[in-house]
C-alpha positions in Angstrom: -0.5 71.7 71.7 -2.5 69.2 74.2 -0.6 66.1 75.7 -2.6 63.9 73.1 -1.9 66.4 70.2 1.7 65.8 71.0 2.3 62.2 71.3 -0.2 61.7 67.8 2.6 63.7 66.2 5.2 61.5 67.7 3.4 58.2 66.6 2.9 59.9 63.2 6.7 60.8 62.9 8.3 57.3 63.6 6.1 55.6 61.8 6.8 57.9 58.8 10.9 57.7 59.6 10.3 53.8 59.5 8.3 53.4 56.5 11.4 55.4 54.9 13.6 53.6 56.0 12.1 50.6 54.7 11.8 52.3 51.1 15.4 52.6 51.3 15.9 49.0 52.3 13.9 48.2 49.5 15.7 50.1 47.3 18.9 48.7 47.9 17.7 45.1 47.4 16.5 46.2 44.2 19.6 47.9 43.4 21.3 44.5 44.3 18.8 42.0 42.2 19.4 44.5 39.1 23.0 43.9 39.0 23.9 43.6 35.7 25.4 40.1 34.5 28.7 39.3 32.9 29.2 37.5 30.0 32.1 35.1 29.2 33.1 34.2 25.5 35.0 31.0 24.7 36.0 30.0 21.3 34.7 26.8 19.3 37.6 26.1 17.6 38.9 22.5 18.3 42.1 22.2 16.4 45.3 23.7 16.1 46.0 24.5 12.6 46.5 21.8 10.3 48.1 19.5 12.8 44.7 17.7 14.4 46.1 18.4 17.6 43.2 19.5 20.0 42.3 22.8 21.4 39.9 25.2 22.8 38.8 27.6 25.6 41.9 27.3 28.1 40.3 25.9 31.4 41.9 27.7 34.0 41.4 31.2 32.0 37.5 30.5 32.6 37.8 28.7 36.2 39.9 31.1 38.1 38.2 34.6 36.9 34.9 32.7 37.3 35.5 32.0 41.4 36.3 35.7 41.9 33.6 37.2 40.3 30.9 34.4 41.6 32.0 34.8 45.3 31.3 38.8 44.7 27.7 37.8 43.8 28.1 37.9 40.0 26.3 35.9 37.6 28.1 34.6 34.8 26.7 33.6 31.3 28.5 32.2 28.1 28.8 32.9 24.6 30.3 31.3 21.7 31.1 32.3 17.8 29.1 29.1 16.8 26.8 27.9 20.3 26.4 25.1 21.9 29.4 22.9 23.5 32.5 24.7 23.4 35.9 22.3 23.6 38.1 22.9 26.5 41.8 22.6 27.0 44.3 22.9 29.9 42.1 20.1 31.7 43.8 20.1 34.7 41.3 19.1 37.9 45.0 19.2 40.0 43.7 22.9 40.3 41.2 23.0 42.5 39.6 26.2 41.6 39.2 24.0 37.7 38.1 20.7 40.0 35.3 23.5 41.2 34.0 24.9 37.9 34.1 21.9 36.3 31.9 19.7 39.2 29.5 22.5 39.5 26.1 21.5 38.0 25.0 24.9 36.5 27.7 25.8 35.2 28.6 23.0 33.2 25.3 23.3 32.0 26.1 26.6 31.2 29.4 26.2 29.2 28.0 22.7 27.2 25.3 24.9 26.3 26.9 28.1 25.3 24.5 31.1 23.8 25.3 31.8 20.1 26.0 35.5 19.3 22.5 36.3 18.0 21.1 35.4 21.2 23.0 37.8 23.4 21.1 40.5 24.8 23.9 43.4 25.5 22.0 45.5 27.8 21.9 42.2 30.8 25.8 42.3 30.9 28.6 44.9 32.0 31.2 43.0 31.3 32.3 40.6 28.4 35.3 38.9 29.1 37.2 36.9 26.2 38.9 34.0 27.4 42.1 32.6 26.2 43.2 29.3 24.5 44.7 28.8 21.4 41.1 28.6 19.2 40.5 32.0 19.7 43.1 33.0 17.3 40.8 31.5 14.8 37.7 32.0 15.6 37.4 35.4 17.4 39.4 38.1 15.5 36.8 38.3 12.2 33.4 37.5 14.4 31.9 40.5 13.7 28.5 39.6 16.1 30.7 38.9 18.5 32.6 43.1 18.4 29.0 44.5 18.2 28.3 42.9 21.6 31.3 44.2 22.9 31.4 47.5 21.0 27.6 48.3 22.8 28.6 46.6 25.9 31.9 49.2 25.7 30.3 52.1 24.7 27.6 51.7 27.1 30.1 51.9 30.0 30.9 48.7 30.9 34.1 46.6 30.7 36.0 45.0 28.2 38.8 42.1 28.9 40.4 39.1 27.9 43.5 37.2 29.0 46.3 35.0 27.1 44.9 34.8 23.4 41.5 36.1 24.1 42.8 39.6 23.1 42.2 38.0 19.6 39.0 39.6 20.2 40.1 42.8 20.5 42.4 42.9 17.1 39.7 43.9 14.8 37.2 45.1 17.1 36.1 48.9 16.2 34.3 51.9 18.1 31.4 54.0 16.6 34.1 56.6 15.4 36.0 54.3 13.6 39.2 53.5 15.9 40.3 50.1 16.8 39.4 49.9 20.5 42.9 49.2 21.7 44.2 52.1 19.6 46.2 53.8 22.2 45.5 51.7 25.1 48.1 50.0 27.2 46.9 46.3 26.5 48.8 43.2 27.2 48.4 39.2 25.9 50.3 36.5 25.4 53.7 37.6 23.9 55.2 36.6 20.8 58.3 35.6 22.7 55.5 33.0 24.8 53.6 31.6 21.5 57.4 31.0 20.4 58.9 29.4 23.4 56.0 26.6 22.4 57.1 26.3 18.9 53.7 28.1 17.8 54.5 30.8 16.2 54.6 29.6 12.9 51.0 27.4 13.0 48.8 30.3 14.5 47.4 32.7 11.9 49.4 35.9 13.4 51.6 37.0 16.3 48.9 38.5 18.6 51.5 40.9 20.4 52.3 42.2 17.2 49.3 42.5 15.7 48.1 44.3 18.7 50.5 46.6 18.0 49.3 47.3 14.2 46.0 48.6 16.0 48.0 51.5 17.8 48.0 49.5 21.4 50.3 50.7 23.7 51.9 47.0 24.8 52.8 45.9 28.4 54.1 42.6 29.4 56.3 40.9 31.5 58.8 37.8 31.2 57.5 34.4 30.3 54.6 32.9 32.6 54.6 35.4 34.8 51.2 37.1 36.0 50.6 40.8 34.1 47.2 42.5 33.9 47.1 46.1 32.5 44.3 48.1 32.9 43.3 51.3 30.9 40.3 53.4 30.2 37.2 50.4 30.9 39.9 47.6 29.0 41.3 44.8 31.4 43.9 42.7 29.7 46.1 39.8 31.1 49.1 38.1 29.5 48.8 34.2 30.2 46.9 31.7 32.8 48.9 33.1 35.2 47.3 36.3 34.7 43.3 34.4 34.8 42.7 35.4 38.7 44.2 39.1 38.7 41.8 39.6 35.2 38.6 38.7 38.0 40.1 41.0 40.8 40.6 43.6 38.3 37.2 43.1 37.0 35.7 43.6 40.4 38.0 46.7 41.3 36.7 48.0 37.8 33.2 47.4 38.9 33.7 48.6 42.3 
């Protein structure tokens, strides 16, 4: 092979290598851009029983996992049983993460205009997360549309997660095989003792810990108001508001 042919051959190899490298980089970029979003479920219910006392989604149980997940590059959408503006509880802007979320215009637009369950395309999401707040005890357990969304995400290999009273959305959730999602899994939620400590045990429709155990959950818990996060078979649950940031980190860990 003469010198000219050798030079031509080497230049061709270099060009091909560059094209392949660029193709690989483009594929990585495409994969990153196709990263699925995370769906936050918040309550539409704004009263505690017949007391007239206001409730809603608990702000820090949205803001703290939200911060962890958006910092990692994920986009979050919101759905509620009725759609539209979600009522808020635990409104404490002394908490800097709450303040950050509350002053984020894009996410204020989302939480004030939540989707209805019928508007959700489950193929868009790798995670569904049920935020807590006492309102969830009234409008999460029997919402068949939300249960169907969670079932589809889970059976497609996604993650189902919830914190505090958010696991109210799991108590009646069944998989395609007819079994309750929580049956035989380690699960955590707001405990019966925590409910009694704030004198609401006779106002909520049921005690969440007790109901989850009835559904076959292997219930885990810590002392009152201590952070506790449980992960089992792509189901991630947390005990109370103190567990909200830990839920976000656990979701991220499972996604990675």
